[in-house]
C-alpha positions as CSV (number, residue, x, y, z in Angstrom):
1,X,0.0,0.0,0.0
2,X,1.5,3.3,-1.1
3,X,0.2,6.5,0.4
4,X,1.4,9.8,-0.9
5,X,0.3,13.4,-0.6
6,X,1.6,16.9,-0.3
7,X,2.8,17.8,3.2
8,X,-0.2,18.6,5.4
9,X,-2.8,16.6,3.4
10,X,-3.2,14.1,6.2
11,X,-1.5,10.9,4.8
12,X,0.4,10.1,7.9
13,X,-2.7,10.4,10.1
14,X,-4.6,8.2,7.7
15,X,-1.8,5.6,7.5
16,X,-1.6,5.3,11.3
17,X,-5.4,5.0,11.7
18,X,-5.3,2.1,9.1
19,X,-2.6,0.3,11.1
20,X,-4.5,1.0,14.3
21,X,-7.7,-0.5,12.8
22,X,-6.0,-3.9,12.8
23,X,-5.5,-4.3,9.0
24,X,-2.6,-6.7,8.3
25,X,-0.2,-3.9,7.5
26,X,3.3,-3.3,8.5
27,X,4.6,0.3,8.5
28,X,7.7,0.9,6.4
29,X,9.7,3.5,8.3
30,X,11.2,6.0,5.9
31,X,14.7,7.5,6.1
32,X,15.4,11.2,6.0
33,X,18.3,13.6,6.3
34,X,16.2,16.2,8.0
35,X,16.3,16.9,11.7
36,X,13.7,15.3,13.9
37,X,10.7,17.3,14.9
38,X,9.7,17.5,18.5
39,X,8.3,14.1,19.7
40,X,9.7,12.2,16.7
41,X,11.8,9.2,17.6
42,X,14.6,7.7,15.4
43,X,13.7,4.3,14.2
44,X,10.0,4.8,15.0
45,X,8.9,7.8,13.0
46,X,11.9,7.9,10.6
47,X,15.4,6.8,10.4
48,X,17.3,10.1,10.8
49,X,20.6,10.3,9.0
50,X,23.1,13.1,8.3
51,X,23.3,14.1,4.6
52,X,26.7,12.3,4.5
53,X,25.2,9.1,6.0
54,X,22.3,9.2,3.6
55,X,24.5,9.7,0.6
56,X,26.7,6.8,1.7
57,X,23.7,4.5,1.9
58,X,22.6,5.6,-1.6
59,X,26.1,4.8,-2.8
60,X,25.9,1.4,-1.2
61,X,22.5,0.7,-2.9
62,X,20.6,0.4,0.4
63,X,17.5,2.1,-0.9
64,X,14.5,0.7,-2.9
65,X,13.9,4.4,-3.8
66,X,15.1,7.7,-2.7
67,X,14.9,11.4,-3.6
68,X,16.3,14.8,-2.8
69,X,12.9,16.3,-2.1
70,X,14.3,19.8,-1.2
71,X,17.8,21.0,-1.7
72,X,20.0,19.0,0.7
73,X,16.9,17.2,2.1
74,X,16.7,13.5,1.3
75,X,13.9,10.9,1.9
76,X,14.0,7.2,0.9
77,X,12.8,3.7,1.5
78,X,15.4,1.3,2.9
79,X,15.5,-2.2,1.5
80,X,16.0,-3.5,5.0
81,X,12.6,-2.0,5.9
82,X,10.8,-3.8,3.1
83,X,12.4,-7.1,4.1
84,X,11.5,-6.5,7.8
85,X,7.8,-6.1,7.1
86,X,7.7,-9.0,4.7
87,X,9.4,-11.2,7.3
88,X,6.5,-10.2,9.7
89,X,4.1,-11.7,7.1
90,X,2.4,-8.3,6.6
91,X,1.6,-6.1,3.6
92,X,3.8,-3.0,3.5
93,X,2.2,0.4,4.0
94,X,4.4,3.2,2.7
95,X,3.9,6.8,3.8
96,X,6.0,8.6,1.2
97,X,6.3,11.8,-0.8
98,X,4.6,12.0,-4.1
99,X,7.7,11.2,-6.3
100,X,8.6,8.3,-4.0
101,X,5.0,7.0,-4.4
102,X,5.2,7.1,-8.2
103,X,8.6,5.4,-8.0
104,X,7.3,2.6,-5.7
105,X,4.3,2.0,-7.9
106,X,6.6,1.5,-10.9
107,X,8.7,-0.9,-8.9
108,X,5.9,-3.0,-7.4
109,X,3.4,-2.6,-10.3
110,X,0.1,-4.4,-9.9
111,X,1.3,-5.9,-6.6
112,X,0.8,-2.4,-5.0
113,X,-2.1,-0.1,-4.6
114,X,-1.1,3.6,-4.8
115,X,-3.3,6.1,-3.0
116,X,-3.0,9.9,-3.3
117,X,-4.4,11.8,-0.4
118,X,-5.6,15.2,-1.6
119,X,-6.5,18.2,0.6
120,X,-10.0,19.7,0.0
121,X,-8.3,23.0,-1.1
122,X,-4.9,24.6,-1.2
123,X,-6.1,27.1,1.5
124,X,-7.0,24.3,3.9
125,X,-3.6,22.7,3.2
126,X,-1.9,25.9,4.2
127,X,-4.0,26.2,7.4
128,X,-3.0,22.6,8.3
129,X,0.7,23.3,7.8
130,X,0.5,26.4,9.9
131,X,-1.6,24.7,12.6
132,X,1.2,22.2,13.2
133,X,3.5,24.9,14.6
134,X,6.5,22.6,13.8
135,X,8.2,24.7,11.1
136,X,9.6,28.1,10.2
137,X,7.8,30.4,7.8
138,X,10.5,29.6,5.2
139,X,9.9,25.9,5.6
140,X,6.1,26.3,5.3
141,X,6.6,28.4,2.1
142,X,8.8,25.7,0.6
143,X,6.3,23.0,1.4
144,X,3.5,25.1,-0.1
145,X,5.5,25.7,-3.3
146,X,6.2,22.0,-3.5
147,X,2.6,21.1,-2.8
148,X,1.4,23.0,-5.9
149,X,3.7,20.8,-8.0
150,X,2.9,17.6,-6.1
151,X,-0.9,18.0,-6.6
152,X,-0.3,17.6,-10.3
153,X,0.8,14.0,-9.7
154,X,-2.7,12.8,-8.5
155,X,-3.7,11.2,-11.8
156,X,-0.7,8.9,-11.7
157,X,-2.1,7.1,-8.6
158,X,-4.6,4.2,-8.6
159,X,-6.9,6.1,-6.2
160,X,-7.4,9.7,-5.1
161,X,-9.1,10.3,-1.8
162,X,-9.9,13.9,-0.7
163,X,-9.3,14.4,3.0
164,X,-12.0,16.8,3.7
165,X,-13.4,14.9,6.8
166,X,-10.8,12.7,8.4
167,X,-13.2,9.9,9.5
168,X,-14.7,9.6,6.0
169,X,-11.2,9.6,4.3
170,X,-10.0,6.9,6.7
171,X,-13.2,4.7,6.1
172,X,-12.7,5.1,2.3
173,X,-9.0,4.2,2.5
174,X,-9.7,1.2,4.8
175,X,-12.3,-0.1,2.3
176,X,-10.0,0.3,-0.7
177,X,-7.0,-1.3,1.2
178,X,-9.2,-4.2,2.4
179,X,-10.5,-4.8,-1.1
180,X,-7.0,-4.8,-2.5
181,X,-5.7,-7.2,0.1
182,X,-8.5,-9.6,-0.7
183,X,-7.8,-9.6,-4.4
């Protein structure tokens, strides 16, 4: 299961609610070169690496996919994470940026369901990013500029869910994931 969205659309919240609902999913912890936010734990929320560590892992072919999302800011999916979840006998659920989602869909093809979580409007997306109180104004502006670009990727996903009301979006996602797992 591949979940992607612009920052602030609610994909991480939806992914965690799907896991909490008891679906047979194992969360693939992404790697990043950014600094942890308050309350984020290394190895739980992300694997936090320095830029040098991240680039070294790229050079050692340790990623299924990776991308420099912003200048000097890397995100990726470690091969060891995919193996860990498969060894637990679960379907993998990825919470990745939009380009990572497109890359993972190309890699896994029909064996994966790609879901794009879309905000109800750009204005609401901006409100959500500001409400977090986790980033500087400069960082928020970068994310908003990137979101305009990322929204254009929605047609490349199998399913688009608009996260206008969280409970409805979670129910829709759970139904689609359940159907896919049964097929």
